Backbone as CSV, one residue per row, in Angstrom:
resi,resn,N_x,N_y,N_z,CA_x,CA_y,CA_z,C_x,C_y,C_z
1,MET,109.020,112.219,84.199,108.906,113.622,83.774,109.800,114.471,84.687
2,LYS,110.508,115.434,84.041,111.485,116.187,84.781,110.876,116.998,85.907
3,SER,109.740,117.627,85.684,109.107,118.426,86.735,108.770,117.615,87.957
4,ASP,108.225,116.393,87.767,107.952,115.489,88.930,109.244,115.106,89.621
5,ARG,110.276,114.875,88.848,111.556,114.442,89.454,112.166,115.583,90.268
6,LEU,112.072,116.786,89.764,112.597,117.935,90.512,111.859,118.092,91.847
7,LEU,110.536,117.950,91.804,109.765,118.051,93.029,110.138,116.930,93.999
8,SER,110.326,115.721,93.480,110.701,114.605,94.333,112.042,114.813,95.016
9,ILE,112.993,115.356,94.260,114.322,115.678,94.836,114.145,116.722,95.936
10,LEU,113.367,117.743,95.660,113.145,118.805,96.640,112.577,118.268,97.909
11,LEU,111.519,117.452,97.790,110.878,116.888,98.997,111.765,115.903,99.746
12,LEU,112.530,115.100,99.038,113.479,114.200,99.652,114.514,114.955,100.458
13,LEU,115.081,115.973,99.883,116.078,116.807,100.584,115.445,117.507,101.794
14,GLN,114.244,117.970,101.656,113.560,118.636,102.754,113.301,117.698,103.914
15,THR,113.055,116.428,103.562,112.738,115.434,104.592,113.996,114.813,105.202
16,ARG,114.959,114.516,104.347,116.120,113.750,104.805,117.362,114.574,105.174
17,GLY,117.395,115.855,104.725,118.628,116.596,104.921,119.616,116.255,103.801
18,ARG,120.880,116.090,104.155,121.883,115.735,103.143,121.706,114.326,102.620
19,VAL,121.675,114.199,101.288,121.486,112.866,100.648,122.527,112.698,99.615
20,PRO,123.279,111.565,99.591,124.271,111.337,98.535,123.606,111.333,97.174
21,ALA,124.316,111.784,96.147,123.771,111.813,94.807,123.405,110.448,94.275
22,HIS,124.216,109.443,94.617,123.945,108.078,94.115,122.674,107.531,94.714
23,GLU,122.353,107.923,95.970,121.118,107.448,96.597,119.915,108.084,95.923
24,LEU,119.964,109.376,95.614,118.884,110.007,94.892,118.730,109.369,93.505
25,ALA,119.853,109.067,92.817,119.769,108.427,91.524,119.112,107.073,91.612
26,ASP,119.416,106.305,92.659,118.765,104.978,92.788,117.279,105.141,93.111
27,ARG,116.913,106.065,93.943,115.539,106.246,94.326,114.673,106.695,93.091
28,LEU,115.242,107.532,92.245,114.506,108.086,91.147,114.801,107.393,89.823
29,GLU,115.655,106.342,89.881,115.974,105.509,88.700,116.484,106.339,87.525
30,VAL,117.451,107.181,87.843,118.177,107.927,86.818,119.648,107.882,87.124
31,SER,120.464,108.496,86.276,121.926,108.479,86.494,122.315,109.589,87.458
32,VAL,123.511,109.427,88.008,124.044,110.443,88.921,124.236,111.772,88.186
33,ARG,124.643,111.641,86.904,124.833,112.849,86.121,123.514,113.626,85.962
34,THR,122.415,112.888,85.798,121.083,113.542,85.695,120.714,114.229,86.976
35,ILE,121.044,113.627,88.123,120.759,114.228,89.404,121.505,115.566,89.521
36,TYR,122.760,115.579,89.119,123.510,116.872,89.223,122.896,117.921,88.262
37,ARG,122.483,117.536,87.096,121.798,118.486,86.187,120.533,119.008,86.825
38,ASP,119.761,118.100,87.487,118.521,118.533,88.160,118.818,119.515,89.255
39,VAL,119.914,119.267,89.979,120.261,120.182,91.098,120.582,121.559,90.528
40,GLU,121.263,121.596,89.427,121.550,122.881,88.750,120.303,123.588,88.329
41,ALA,119.313,122.811,87.857,118.048,123.385,87.432,117.272,123.947,88.624
42,LEU,117.278,123.227,89.761,116.661,123.749,90.987,117.307,125.019,91.472
43,SER,118.631,125.036,91.424,119.378,126.234,91.864,119.060,127.399,90.943
44,ALA,118.994,127.180,89.632,118.696,128.227,88.724,117.308,128.794,88.912
45,SER,116.365,127.999,89.435,115.009,128.468,89.677,114.824,129.144,91.017
46,GLY,115.940,129.266,91.787,115.869,129.974,93.038,115.841,129.148,94.278
47,VAL,115.917,127.795,94.140,115.965,126.936,95.310,117.357,126.917,95.862
48,PRO,117.578,127.215,97.145,118.933,127.228,97.719,119.465,125.817,97.980
49,VAL,119.924,125.149,96.933,120.437,123.784,97.022,121.857,123.786,96.597
50,TYR,122.680,122.980,97.265,124.108,122.893,96.912,124.596,121.458,97.062
51,ALA,125.683,121.164,96.385,126.268,119.807,96.420,127.708,119.885,96.899
52,GLU,128.033,118.909,97.733,129.400,118.756,98.248,129.912,117.395,97.804
53,ARG,131.050,117.441,97.102,131.586,116.154,96.663,132.522,115.594,97.728
54,GLY,132.914,114.349,97.505,133.779,113.677,98.479,133.075,112.542,99.215
55,ARG,133.840,111.835,100.024,133.306,110.659,100.700,132.081,110.935,101.541
56,HIS,132.096,112.071,102.269,130.987,112.417,103.183,130.137,113.522,102.584
57,GLY,130.224,113.698,101.284,129.470,114.789,100.661,128.025,114.378,100.355
58,GLY,127.348,115.204,99.633,125.974,114.931,99.261,125.290,116.184,98.787
59,ILE,124.030,116.112,98.574,123.214,117.244,98.130,122.303,117.676,99.255
60,GLU,122.201,119.000,99.461,121.525,119.489,100.644,120.903,120.843,100.359
61,LEU,119.819,121.116,101.082,119.160,122.419,100.979,119.781,123.342,102.034
62,LEU,119.739,124.645,101.779,120.215,125.586,102.775,119.344,125.473,104.046
63,ALA,119.981,125.502,105.179,119.278,125.310,106.458,118.120,126.309,106.572
64,GLY,116.962,125.803,106.983,115.804,126.618,107.207,114.871,126.778,106.023
65,PHE,115.356,126.316,104.809,114.503,126.455,103.662,113.376,125.412,103.692
66,ARG,112.157,125.838,103.413,111.023,124.936,103.398,110.171,125.265,102.147
67,THR,109.457,124.241,101.668,108.542,124.439,100.566,107.194,123.756,100.907
68,ASP,106.206,124.035,100.114,104.892,123.402,100.377,104.731,122.253,99.377
69,VAL,103.558,121.642,99.348,103.307,120.493,98.465,102.386,120.874,97.334
70,THR,102.450,122.108,96.886,101.491,122.533,95.851,101.826,121.888,94.501
71,GLY,102.908,121.155,94.394,103.225,120.462,93.165,102.502,119.109,93.043
72,LEU,101.676,118.714,93.960,100.966,117.457,93.892,100.031,117.415,92.676
73,THR,100.019,116.281,92.015,99.072,116.075,90.936,97.728,115.680,91.464
74,ALA,96.688,115.613,90.633,95.374,115.181,91.056,95.407,113.778,91.581
75,ASP,96.076,112.861,90.902,96.130,111.462,91.318,96.919,111.320,92.661
76,GLU,97.991,112.099,92.788,98.746,112.055,94.050,97.883,112.539,95.208
77,SER,97.100,113.539,94.997,96.192,114.058,96.024,95.210,112.996,96.429
78,ARG,94.601,112.309,95.471,93.620,111.244,95.794,94.329,110.138,96.576
79,ALA,95.534,109.764,96.155,96.263,108.690,96.847,96.455,109.008,98.313
80,LEU,96.836,110.249,98.614,97.020,110.638,100.016,95.739,110.515,100.829
81,PHE,94.588,110.887,100.245,93.371,110.844,101.040,92.798,109.470,101.171
82,ILE,93.233,108.515,100.350,92.800,107.128,100.546,93.467,106.587,101.787
83,LEU,94.608,107.142,102.180,95.269,106.691,103.428,94.329,106.775,104.635
84,ALA,93.378,107.703,104.616,92.482,107.891,105.750,91.596,106.652,105.936
85,ALA,91.430,105.795,104.932,90.578,104.649,105.027,91.312,103.389,105.326
86,GLN,92.619,103.459,105.579,93.384,102.229,105.760,93.076,101.479,107.043
87,GLY,92.758,102.186,108.114,92.378,101.565,109.346,93.530,101.264,110.295
88,ALA,94.768,101.335,109.807,95.905,101.046,110.657,96.182,102.147,111.693
89,HIS,95.726,103.367,111.346,96.092,104.500,112.208,95.410,104.436,113.586
90,ALA,94.191,103.845,113.624,93.514,103.764,114.933,94.272,102.872,115.853
91,ALA,94.780,101.738,115.381,95.516,100.815,116.222,96.810,101.433,116.756
92,LEU,97.381,102.372,116.000,98.616,103.020,116.410,98.360,104.301,117.157
93,GLY,97.071,104.622,117.379,96.752,105.838,118.124,97.016,107.075,117.297
94,LEU,96.959,106.962,115.957,97.309,108.122,115.070,96.118,108.665,114.332
95,ASP,94.933,108.288,114.682,93.730,108.808,113.939,93.677,110.341,113.965
96,ALA,93.873,110.906,115.144,93.766,112.374,115.247,94.870,113.034,114.434
97,ALA,96.109,112.447,114.563,97.269,113.009,113.862,97.050,112.916,112.331
98,LEU,96.449,111.829,111.859,96.187,111.692,110.422,95.196,112.716,109.972
99,GLY,94.113,112.899,110.730,93.155,113.908,110.317,93.752,115.290,110.259
100,SER,94.585,115.640,111.236,95.232,116.917,111.253,96.183,117.071,110.032
101,ALA,96.945,115.997,109.735,97.870,116.075,108.622,97.134,116.255,107.305
102,LEU,96.005,115.543,107.131,95.266,115.645,105.886,94.655,117.030,105.740
103,ARG,94.250,117.632,106.814,93.709,119.007,106.743,94.775,119.979,106.285
104,LYS,96.013,119.753,106.762,97.116,120.622,106.340,97.435,120.407,104.835
105,VAL,97.400,119.137,104.444,97.605,118.843,103.032,96.516,119.483,102.167
106,MET,95.291,119.382,102.623,94.183,119.927,101.883,94.376,121.440,101.697
107,ALA,94.820,122.089,102.743,95.044,123.577,102.645,96.139,123.928,101.670
108,ALA,97.123,122.990,101.486,98.228,123.316,100.604,98.023,122.856,99.179
109,LEU,96.975,122.081,98.942,96.704,121.572,97.591,96.328,122.734,96.614
110,PRO,96.657,122.541,95.376,96.112,123.479,94.378,94.605,123.478,94.421
111,ALA,93.960,124.630,94.325,92.518,124.724,94.449,91.746,123.741,93.521
112,PRO,92.166,123.544,92.284,91.395,122.604,91.424,91.376,121.177,91.903
113,HIS,92.370,120.788,92.745,92.461,119.391,93.150,91.687,119.119,94.458
114,ARG,91.334,120.149,95.182,90.725,120.003,96.478,89.389,119.204,96.439
115,PRO,88.450,119.562,95.548,87.207,118.800,95.574,87.394,117.313,95.314
116,ALA,88.262,116.941,94.369,88.474,115.507,94.045,89.092,114.804,95.264
117,ALA,90.040,115.426,95.930,90.659,114.798,97.112,89.643,114.592,98.217
118,GLU,88.782,115.569,98.444,87.787,115.444,99.481,86.763,114.336,99.159
119,VAL,86.328,114.270,97.924,85.379,113.252,97.523,85.987,111.846,97.684
120,THR,87.293,111.721,97.344,87.938,110.439,97.425,87.839,109.806,98.799
121,SER,88.057,110.628,99.830,88.011,110.095,101.208,86.619,109.604,101.563
122,ARG,85.547,110.107,100.848,84.200,109.667,101.158,83.734,108.573,100.224
123,ARG,84.397,108.368,99.109,83.934,107.393,98.089,84.755,106.103,98.054
124,VAL,85.915,106.085,98.692,86.786,104.893,98.687,86.992,104.469,100.135
125,LEU,86.681,103.198,100.415,86.849,102.628,101.741,87.660,101.361,101.630
126,VAL,88.728,101.278,102.408,89.567,100.080,102.439,89.372,99.364,103.749
127,ASP,88.859,98.159,103.714,88.632,97.339,104.889,89.544,96.117,104.728
128,ALA,90.600,96.058,105.522,91.606,94.970,105.366,91.228,93.691,106.050
129,THR,90.092,93.671,106.785,89.727,92.464,107.523,88.999,91.474,106.614
130,ARG,89.385,90.204,106.741,88.772,89.173,105.909,87.323,88.945,106.352
131,TRP,86.523,88.403,105.396,85.181,87.974,105.710,85.225,86.811,106.740
132,ARG,84.215,86.823,107.597,84.050,85.727,108.556,85.301,85.493,109.382
133,SER,85.962,86.581,109.695,87.203,86.430,110.473,86.933,86.266,111.954
134,GLY,85.690,86.434,112.350,85.354,86.284,113.773,85.735,87.518,114.594
135,PRO,85.410,87.485,115.903,85.749,88.631,116.746,87.283,88.799,116.880
136,GLN,87.721,90.022,116.811,89.156,90.316,116.910,89.540,90.589,118.368
137,GLN,90.617,89.936,118.810,91.107,90.191,120.138,91.728,91.573,120.229
138,ALA,91.510,92.245,121.328,92.063,93.600,121.503,93.614,93.484,121.500
139,VAL,94.267,94.407,120.863,95.748,94.422,120.729,96.267,95.718,121.279
140,ASP,97.229,95.622,122.185,97.881,96.778,122.771,99.241,96.926,122.126
141,LEU,99.377,97.931,121.258,100.601,98.123,120.529,101.531,99.170,121.168
142,ASP,101.146,99.709,122.302,101.912,100.844,122.819,103.376,100.467,123.111
143,VAL,103.601,99.406,123.853,104.974,99.039,124.207,105.752,98.592,122.970
144,LEU,105.089,97.861,122.073,105.743,97.446,120.836,106.167,98.656,120.018
145,GLN,105.318,99.656,119.949,105.686,100.899,119.229,106.819,101.594,119.911
146,ASP,106.834,101.668,121.221,107.900,102.337,121.944,109.237,101.644,121.614
147,ALA,109.235,100.311,121.563,110.505,99.618,121.300,110.969,99.881,119.879
148,VAL,110.000,99.888,118.947,110.353,100.094,117.538,110.955,101.473,117.303
149,PHE,110.352,102.509,117.908,110.778,103.847,117.621,111.941,104.300,118.519
150,SER,112.123,103.652,119.637,113.264,104.028,120.527,114.487,103.129,120.279
151,ASP,114.335,102.112,119.403,115.478,101.231,119.094,116.003,100.505,120.355
152,ARG,115.055,99.924,121.086,115.430,99.174,122.317,114.917,97.760,122.200
153,ARG,115.561,96.893,122.978,115.172,95.476,122.973,113.889,95.301,123.757
154,LEU,113.233,94.154,123.532,111.970,93.833,124.152,112.039,92.469,124.864
155,LYS,111.381,92.393,125.991,111.175,91.067,126.589,109.683,90.747,126.466
156,LEU,109.373,89.660,125.813,107.999,89.287,125.522,107.602,88.026,126.309
157,ARG,106.340,88.018,126.724,105.679,86.765,127.119,104.705,86.460,126.006
158,TYR,104.999,85.361,125.246,104.303,85.144,123.990,103.750,83.699,123.942
159,ARG,102.490,83.580,123.541,101.856,82.247,123.404,101.777,81.884,121.938
160,HIS,102.406,80.758,121.575,102.355,80.255,120.206,101.027,79.545,119.962
161,SER,100.641,79.449,118.717,99.402,78.714,118.374,99.474,77.287,118.844
162,GLY,98.407,76.848,119.466,98.319,75.476,119.959,98.934,75.279,121.323
163,GLN,99.539,76.306,121.946,100.138,76.162,123.248,99.235,76.944,124.281
164,ARG,99.189,76.398,125.485,98.409,77.058,126.518,99.204,78.081,127.272
165,GLU,100.463,77.784,127.568,101.262,78.697,128.353,102.192,79.500,127.498
166,PRO,102.321,80.818,127.803,103.261,81.644,127.037,104.707,81.350,127.394
167,ARG,105.585,81.694,126.465,107.026,81.555,126.664,107.631,82.981,126.726
168,THR,108.828,83.022,127.295,109.529,84.307,127.429,110.662,84.391,126.403
169,TYR,110.680,85.566,125.677,111.734,85.774,124.657,112.275,87.190,124.804
170,THR,113.534,87.336,124.539,114.158,88.633,124.399,114.416,88.859,122.889
171,VAL,113.913,89.928,122.314,113.950,90.095,120.873,114.438,91.487,120.506
172,ASP,114.898,91.603,119.262,115.361,92.851,118.712,114.407,93.291,117.586
173,PRO,113.509,94.206,117.844,112.473,94.586,116.853,112.982,95.390,115.681
174,TYR,112.443,95.060,114.496,112.618,95.882,113.292,111.422,96.830,113.064
175,GLY,110.224,96.322,113.389,109.083,97.162,113.141,107.792,96.379,113.232
176,LEU,106.663,97.063,112.915,105.352,96.463,112.964,104.797,96.380,111.552
177,VAL,104.081,95.294,111.288,103.458,95.097,109.967,101.984,94.735,110.182
178,ALA,101.088,95.345,109.456,99.671,95.026,109.472,99.345,94.245,108.183
179,LYS,98.919,93.035,108.291,98.582,92.199,107.128,97.234,91.610,107.330
180,ALA,96.348,91.922,106.370,94.954,91.375,106.379,94.287,91.565,107.707
181,GLY,94.460,92.747,108.351,93.786,93.072,109.580,94.485,92.541,110.841
182,THR,95.645,91.853,110.657,96.365,91.288,111.804,97.744,92.028,111.919
183,TRP,98.078,92.431,113.168,99.342,93.088,113.419,100.433,92.066,113.811
184,TYR,101.614,92.265,113.245,102.760,91.403,113.550,103.951,92.290,113.951
185,LEU,104.715,91.774,114.931,105.985,92.350,115.282,107.037,91.543,114.553
186,VAL,107.851,92.224,113.757,108.989,91.580,113.080,110.226,91.878,113.918
187,ALA,110.874,90.823,114.348,112.036,90.991,115.223,113.056,89.860,115.039
188,ASP,114.271,90.130,115.414,115.291,89.069,115.477,115.271,88.430,116.841
189,ARG,115.367,87.125,116.877,115.550,86.399,118.111,116.800,85.511,117.955
190,ARG,117.805,85.837,118.733,119.078,85.187,118.673,119.720,85.351,117.232
191,GLY,119.506,86.528,116.664,120.081,86.794,115.352,119.307,86.214,114.174
192,ARG,118.118,85.690,114.396,117.352,85.140,113.300,115.959,85.793,113.289
193,PRO,115.438,86.096,112.073,114.127,86.780,112.008,112.983,85.898,112.445
194,GLN,112.019,86.510,113.117,110.835,85.794,113.588,109.642,86.716,113.640
195,LEU,108.457,86.112,113.355,107.178,86.827,113.430,106.499,86.571,114.754
196,PHE,105.943,87.657,115.354,105.171,87.509,116.563,103.835,88.225,116.349
197,ARG,102.724,87.428,116.421,101.420,88.078,116.292,101.112,88.921,117.502
198,ALA,100.755,90.157,117.276,100.563,91.081,118.412,99.451,90.640,119.338
199,ASP,98.424,89.927,118.819,97.316,89.516,119.704,97.652,88.295,120.516
200,ARG,98.874,87.749,120.326,99.329,86.613,121.185,100.382,87.053,122.184
201,VAL,100.674,88.323,122.217,101.653,88.854,123.180,100.911,89.090,124.501
202,HIS,101.275,88.256,125.533,100.630,88.412,126.852,101.153,89.622,127.596
203,SER,102.437,89.878,127.445,103.033,91.079,128.063,104.295,91.449,127.317
204,ALA,104.641,92.707,127.382,105.879,93.191,126.718,106.515,94.206,127.611
205,ARG,107.840,94.110,127.755,108.551,95.067,128.651,109.760,95.591,127.849
206,LEU,109.898,96.905,127.894,111.005,97.574,127.235,112.280,97.422,128.049
207,LEU,113.348,96.998,127.444,114.618,96.853,128.148,115.478,98.108,127.919
208,ASP,116.468,98.248,128.761,117.405,99.375,128.655,118.404,99.178,127.522
209,ASP,118.597,97.897,127.120,119.619,97.616,126.149,119.202,98.142,124.738
210,PRO,120.125,98.672,123.985,119.806,99.110,122.609,119.575,97.884,121.731
211,VAL,118.769,98.059,120.708,118.440,96.979,119.795,119.690,96.501,119.072
212,ARG,119.719,95.192,118.741,120.853,94.574,118.080,120.392,93.986,116.758
213,ARG,120.202,94.818,115.770,119.752,94.301,114.477,120.967,93.889,113.638
214,ARG,120.688,93.008,112.657,121.713,92.610,111.730,122.061,93.789,110.801
215,SER,123.338,93.947,110.545,123.788,95.066,109.743,123.198,95.037,108.336
216,GLY,122.693,96.187,107.925,122.203,96.345,106.565,120.779,95.796,106.327
217,ILE,120.124,95.297,107.375,118.788,94.712,107.239,117.774,95.709,107.736
218,GLU,116.769,95.996,106.863,115.690,96.939,107.232,114.413,96.073,107.421
219,LEU,113.373,96.785,107.911,112.093,96.089,108.152,111.595,95.352,106.901
220,ALA,111.640,96.060,105.757,111.114,95.478,104.512,111.891,94.200,104.159
221,ASP,113.210,94.165,104.433,114.005,92.979,104.095,113.631,91.808,104.987
222,ALA,113.527,92.099,106.310,113.158,91.041,107.254,111.737,90.491,106.966
223,TRP,110.800,91.425,106.669,109.418,90.967,106.364,109.376,90.089,105.130
224,GLU,110.107,90.502,104.097,110.096,89.708,102.851,110.621,88.306,103.094
225,ALA,111.681,88.166,103.875,112.221,86.816,104.157,111.202,85.993,104.924
226,LEU,110.529,86.590,105.927,109.545,85.836,106.717,108.309,85.529,105.893
227,ARG,107.896,86.472,105.045,106.742,86.245,104.205,106.973,85.031,103.269
228,ARG,108.157,84.953,102.715,108.472,83.847,101.816,108.493,82.548,102.577
229,GLN,108.982,82.562,103.787,108.990,81.320,104.623,107.536,80.793,104.767
230,VAL,106.622,81.702,105.004,105.236,81.292,105.240,104.614,80.848,103.925
231,GLU,104.797,81.580,102.862,104.088,81.296,101.592,104.748,80.185,100.787
232,GLU,106.056,79.952,101.014,106.723,78.977,100.193,107.169,77.748,100.994
233,ARG,106.531,77.532,102.153,106.853,76.340,102.938,106.479,75.078,102.130
234,PRO,107.207,73.980,102.389,106.907,72.729,101.633,105.441,72.312,101.768
235,ASP,104.885,71.815,100.635,103.518,71.355,100.679,103.372,70.174,101.621
236,GLY,102.156,70.090,102.199,101.881,68.955,103.090,101.111,67.865,102.321
237,ILE,99.865,67.691,102.720,99.037,66.619,102.163,98.251,67.256,100.980
238,GLN,98.441,66.683,99.778,97.699,67.123,98.625,96.409,66.326,98.503
239,VAL,95.270,67.052,98.454,93.957,66.382,98.473,93.150,66.846,97.249
240,THR,92.504,65.910,96.590,91.622,66.184,95.476,90.196,65.876,95.921
241,VAL,89.318,66.868,95.757,87.921,66.660,96.155,87.006,67.111,95.029
242,ARG,85.754,66.670,95.096,84.744,67.213,94.220,83.649,67.778,95.086
243,ILE,83.084,68.888,94.584,82.061,69.579,95.360,80.903,69.948,94.476
244,ARG,79.726,69.969,95.019,78.547,70.350,94.231,78.675,71.795,93.793
245,ARG,78.334,72.029,92.520,78.604,73.353,91.933,77.898,74.493,92.690
246,GLU,76.688,74.206,93.222,75.943,75.313,93.854,76.586,75.708,95.180
247,HIS,77.483,74.916,95.718,78.141,75.242,96.985,79.581,75.701,96.773
248,LEU,79.989,75.859,95.528,81.424,76.160,95.272,81.819,77.515,95.814
249,ASP,81.004,78.541,95.654,81.369,79.864,96.178,81.634,79.861,97.661
250,MET,80.736,79.269,98.403,80.908,79.188,99.837,82.192,78.404,100.178
251,PHE,82.405,77.263,99.463,83.558,76.446,99.716,84.849,77.263,99.485
252,ARG,84.889,78.068,98.392,86.088,78.801,98.113,86.367,79.840,99.148
253,ARG,85.325,80.444,99.749,85.531,81.445,100.801,86.072,80.792,102.043
254,ILE,85.560,79.648,102.434,85.949,79.022,103.688,87.303,78.337,103.594
255,ALA,87.560,77.676,102.457,88.812,76.933,102.283,89.817,77.657,101.405
256,ALA,89.742,79.008,101.355,90.606,79.791,100.449,92.070,79.502,100.628
257,GLN,92.490,79.391,101.919,93.935,79.202,102.170,94.444,77.847,101.743
258,GLN,93.545,76.865,101.573,93.993,75.528,101.197,93.980,75.267,99.667
259,LEU,93.303,76.133,98.917,93.233,75.946,97.480,94.569,76.079,96.803
260,THR,94.857,75.162,95.880,96.160,75.228,95.179,95.998,75.436,93.673
261,ALA,94.743,75.352,93.167,94.512,75.485,91.718,93.040,75.861,91.541
262,PRO,92.752,76.503,90.383,91.322,76.829,90.094,90.474,75.598,89.972
263,PRO,89.182,75.674,90.333,88.291,74.542,90.181,88.236,74.085,88.705
264,GLU,88.002,72.770,88.509,87.913,72.198,87.155,86.588,71.503,87.058
265,ASP,86.031,71.591,85.836,84.778,70.810,85.552,85.117,69.359,85.376
266,ASP,84.481,68.474,86.146,84.831,67.044,86.090,83.963,66.277,85.082
267,GLY,83.195,67.012,84.297,82.368,66.312,83.251,80.975,66.025,83.717
268,GLU,80.701,66.057,85.020,79.369,65.872,85.561,78.804,67.265,85.909
269,GLY,77.692,67.580,85.385,77.144,68.905,85.461,77.021,69.478,86.872
270,ASP,76.738,68.600,87.862,76.491,69.101,89.204,77.749,69.185,90.097
271,TRP,78.901,68.722,89.564,80.106,68.656,90.379,81.281,69.349,89.701
272,VAL,82.202,69.877,90.557,83.466,70.405,90.056,84.595,69.821,90.933
273,THR,85.757,69.688,90.362,86.943,69.158,91.064,87.813,70.269,91.559
274,VAL,88.288,70.121,92.838,89.126,71.111,93.456,90.327,70.424,94.108
275,ARG,91.480,71.062,94.065,92.698,70.548,94.635,93.121,71.468,95.840
276,LEU,93.436,70.777,96.923,93.747,71.452,98.184,95.065,70.962,98.747
277,SER,95.625,71.746,99.661,96.820,71.322,100.352,96.642,71.599,101.878
278,TYR,96.948,70.564,102.663,96.883,70.689,104.152,98.227,70.424,104.743
279,PRO,98.594,71.113,105.807,99.931,70.927,106.420,100.092,69.556,107.044
280,VAL,98.999,68.992,107.639,99.026,67.655,108.261,97.750,66.928,107.885
281,LEU,97.783,65.601,107.970,96.640,64.807,107.562,95.399,65.140,108.370
282,ARG,95.562,65.339,109.673,94.394,65.539,110.471,93.604,66.816,110.139
283,ALA,94.288,67.779,109.510,93.617,69.038,109.126,92.580,68.784,108.053
284,VAL,92.606,67.634,107.360,91.613,67.302,106.352,90.221,67.270,106.947
285,ARG,90.108,67.076,108.264,88.805,67.010,108.869,87.996,68.285,108.718
286,GLN,88.638,69.345,108.279,87.933,70.581,107.929,86.778,70.329,106.995
287,LEU,86.982,69.313,106.120,85.974,69.014,105.081,84.731,68.393,105.630
288,LEU,84.754,67.905,106.871,83.564,67.380,107.470,82.462,68.421,107.613
289,ALA,82.860,69.670,107.657,81.884,70.746,107.807,80.980,70.843,106.587
290,PHE,81.379,70.265,105.466,80.592,70.300,104.244,79.701,69.083,104.005
291,SER,79.735,68.157,104.986,78.853,66.996,104.964,78.965,66.262,103.581
292,ASP,77.840,65.904,103.023,77.885,65.133,101.750,77.960,65.989,100.520
293,ARG,78.154,67.310,100.734,78.295,68.210,99.586,79.732,68.156,99.011
294,VAL,80.624,67.536,99.726,82.002,67.350,99.279,82.390,65.878,99.380
295,GLU,83.127,65.416,98.384,83.629,64.040,98.403,85.126,64.098,98.095
296,VAL,85.888,63.463,98.970,87.362,63.344,98.786,87.615,62.233,97.750
297,LEU,88.349,62.507,96.705,88.722,61.535,95.683,90.036,60.887,95.956
298,ALA,90.971,61.648,96.455,92.314,61.141,96.669,93.015,62.087,97.700
299,PRO,93.992,61.577,98.414,94.460,60.211,98.459,93.635,59.337,99.416
300,PRO,93.866,58.008,99.407,93.069,57.111,100.279,93.182,57.461,101.754
301,GLU,94.367,57.897,102.182,94.506,58.167,103.642,93.673,59.419,104.078
302,ALA,93.412,60.337,103.137,92.518,61.446,103.457,91.106,60.957,103.635
303,ARG,90.679,60.030,102.758,89.323,59.475,102.897,89.200,58.762,104.239
304,ALA,90.273,57.980,104.593,90.270,57.254,105.876,90.196,58.216,107.070
305,GLU,90.890,59.334,106.940,90.876,60.331,108.032,89.497,60.921,108.245
306,LEU,88.785,61.170,107.137,87.404,61.661,107.245,86.455,60.642,107.847
307,VAL,86.668,59.373,107.481,85.818,58.300,108.073,86.073,58.277,109.574
308,ALA,87.354,58.351,109.996,87.684,58.305,111.417,87.035,59.508,112.140
309,GLY,87.124,60.679,111.507,86.522,61.838,112.113,84.991,61.722,112.242
310,ALA,84.354,61.192,111.173,82.898,61.010,111.229,82.494,60.050,112.276
311,ARG,83.262,58.962,112.430,82.943,57.954,113.487,83.102,58.572,114.875
312,ALA,84.117,59.406,115.041,84.332,60.063,116.364,83.158,60.992,116.672
313,VAL,82.647,61.691,115.696,81.510,62.570,115.918,80.254,61.724,116.233
314,LEU,80.065,60.629,115.503,78.914,59.767,115.742,78.976,59.174,117.155
315,ALA,80.172,58.738,117.564,80.310,58.150,118.925,80.025,59.158,120.000
316,ARG,80.411,60.393,119.737,80.177,61.448,120.717,78.638,61.669,120.916
317,TYR,77.899,61.676,119.828,76.479,61.986,119.940,75.625,60.750,120.239
318,GLU,76.143,59.590,119.981,75.328,58.372,120.339,75.552,57.962,121.774
319,GLY,76.597,58.475,122.440,76.866,58.129,123.817,76.047,58.941,124.771
320,GLU,76.347,58.841,126.061,75.611,59.625,127.068,75.970,61.082,126.965
321,THR,75.018,61.873,127.214,75.246,63.337,127.304,75.773,63.677,128.681
322,PRO,76.404,64.824,128.878,76.841,65.205,130.225,75.700,65.210,131.210
323,ALA,74.486,65.598,130.767,73.353,65.604,131.687,72.982,64.222,132.127
324,ASP,73.087,63.198,131.133,72.812,61.807,131.510,73.804,61.323,132.553
325,ARG,75.056,61.672,132.350,76.125,61.203,133.320,75.863,61.814,134.674
326,ARG,75.446,63.086,134.771,75.204,63.710,136.079,74.024,63.037,136.738
327,ARG,72.952,62.697,135.972,71.812,62.018,136.596,72.162,60.647,137.119
328,ARG,73.040,59.955,136.413,73.417,58.599,136.812,74.226,58.609,138.093
329,ARG,74.964,59.663,138.279,75.734,59.770,139.528,74.788,60.019,140.699
C-alpha cells in the first residue's frame, strides 16, 4: 500500500540519513522509478526530502527534520509491544531502556491503538527457554557487547564441549545471537566463521586492534552459514526403535533433537515406531533411560551398544560401593 510505503521511506531516511534509491527499492520491493515517484509525493505533502543523482547521490531529508510514529497501524503497535516479552533485553542490560522506549512509543501512538498495544504486553508472553533445560549458567555479555559495538577484536579463553581446559582464541566478532534461550557470539577465527557459546567463555578481553571481518559479510550472513552447518551436518547412526504408546509424548520431549521422522503405527496397538539419528554409536545409550519401555529394532550394533551399557550399569551396582571399599581399608 502506498501510504505504508511512504511512511517506511520517511522512517528509513530519518534513521539512516542519505540512502541510495536502489537500496530503498530493494528494501521495499518496488522499482527505482516508483521510489522517485514516492519521493515526489512526500515532497508535495510538505516533507523536506530531496534526491541527488550520481555515484555518491541518494535520497535524504533536510537536516534537522523529524517526524513521529503516528502512522503505525494497530498490528504494528501490537508487534512492538510483544518485544517487551522477548527476554533478550535483560541479558543485554537493556530492560530499562526498552521500557522507556515503549513508553515513548505509547505516547506517540494514535489514541485508538493505545489500549490494544497495552493489553498485548500483558496478554502475550514469549519464553524462549526449552522445557527441562536445567539451570542456566550465568552469562556475562558486557565485554562481548563492547567488542561488537566498538568493532574491535577479542581474545577469548573458551572451553569447548567435552573439554576440561579452555583454549585461547583471537576472533573478529560479527555480533550476538540468542537462540532458544542460549547466547552465541558469531565471529571469524582466522578468516572462517565460528560459533562460541557465551556460557562457555571463561574470559574475554577487548584488544586495541580493529575488527577484521570479511568484506560484504554481515551478521545475518555469517549466522545463516553456521546455522546450516549445524542443521545440515551429515547424519550419524540411524536407529529405529519402538516405544509404548503411553510414553510417546515424554519420549518426544526428551529425544526431540534426535527424531528424524514422525512416529508410525507398527500395527500393534500398544507400540509405535520411531526413527532417530545419533552423531556417534555411544550416544545411543540415551535410550537406557527409558528402560523396557523402548526397544531398539535396528541396527544390530545399536542393540549391542545398549547391551554393553546395561552390563556396565549392572556391574557398577553389583560391585562394592565406595562405603564398602572405605570399610575394607
